[in-house]
C-alpha positions in Angstrom: 126.1 103.1 83.0 126.1 102.3 86.8 122.8 102.0 89.2 123.4 105.2 90.8 123.0 107.1 87.4 120.0 104.9 86.7 118.0 105.7 89.8 119.2 109.7 89.6 117.7 109.3 85.8 114.3 107.8 87.0 114.1 110.1 89.9 114.5 113.4 87.9 111.4 113.0 86.4 109.1 112.2 89.2 105.7 114.3 89.0 104.4 115.9 92.4 108.0 115.6 93.4 107.9 118.0 96.4 104.4 116.8 97.4 105.5 113.4 97.6 109.5 114.6 99.8 106.3 116.0 102.0 104.6 113.4 102.5 106.8 111.0 103.0 108.9 113.4 105.8 105.3 112.7 107.2 105.3 109.6 107.0 109.3 109.2 108.2 107.9 110.7 111.4 105.4 108.7 112.6 107.4 105.9 112.1 110.2 107.7 114.3 107.8 108.5 117.1 105.7 104.8 116.8 107.7 102.8 115.9 105.9 99.5 114.7 103.3 97.1 116.0 100.7 99.0 116.0 97.1 98.4 114.1 96.7 100.9 110.9 94.6 102.7 112.6 96.8 104.0 114.8 99.4 105.0 111.8 96.2 106.6 110.2 95.9 108.7 113.1 98.7 110.0 113.9 99.9 110.4 110.1 96.6 112.6 109.8 97.8 114.6 113.2 101.0 115.0 111.0 99.9 115.8 107.6 97.6 118.3 109.8 100.5 120.0 111.5 102.8 120.4 108.3 100.4 122.1 106.5 99.9 119.3 103.7 95.7 119.4 102.3 94.4 115.9 103.3 91.1 114.2 103.0 90.9 111.1 105.2 88.2 108.4 104.2 86.7 109.8 101.2 84.1 107.4 99.7 84.6 107.4 95.9 82.3 106.6 93.0 83.0 103.8 90.8 82.0 103.3 86.8 82.1 100.2 85.0 81.8 100.6 81.3 80.3 104.3 81.9 77.9 102.3 84.9 77.5 103.4 88.3 78.6 100.4 90.6 77.2 99.8 93.9 80.7 99.4 95.4 82.6 102.3 96.5 86.6 102.9 96.8 87.1 104.4 99.9 91.1 105.5 100.1 93.2 105.9 103.4 93.9 109.7 102.3 94.3 111.8 99.2 96.7 114.2 99.4 97.3 118.1 97.6 93.7 117.1 96.5 
């Protein structure tokens, strides 16, 4: 079995394949328009605008509570974006 067949087999089992494709399309569009060299905050703002323009639901910079062995931590996790959440 060649590398292409192995990759196709792996890809066929993706969860949320359509959603992932939509998000990646938005990311590639931001890169196509903006290129490289900006700070992360610039790309974050551009991606938020692109996701909204494509109708992709997202939440930006939402603090998520963390737990350790059932105990609430003082620290939060703050992902850049949560899409389709």
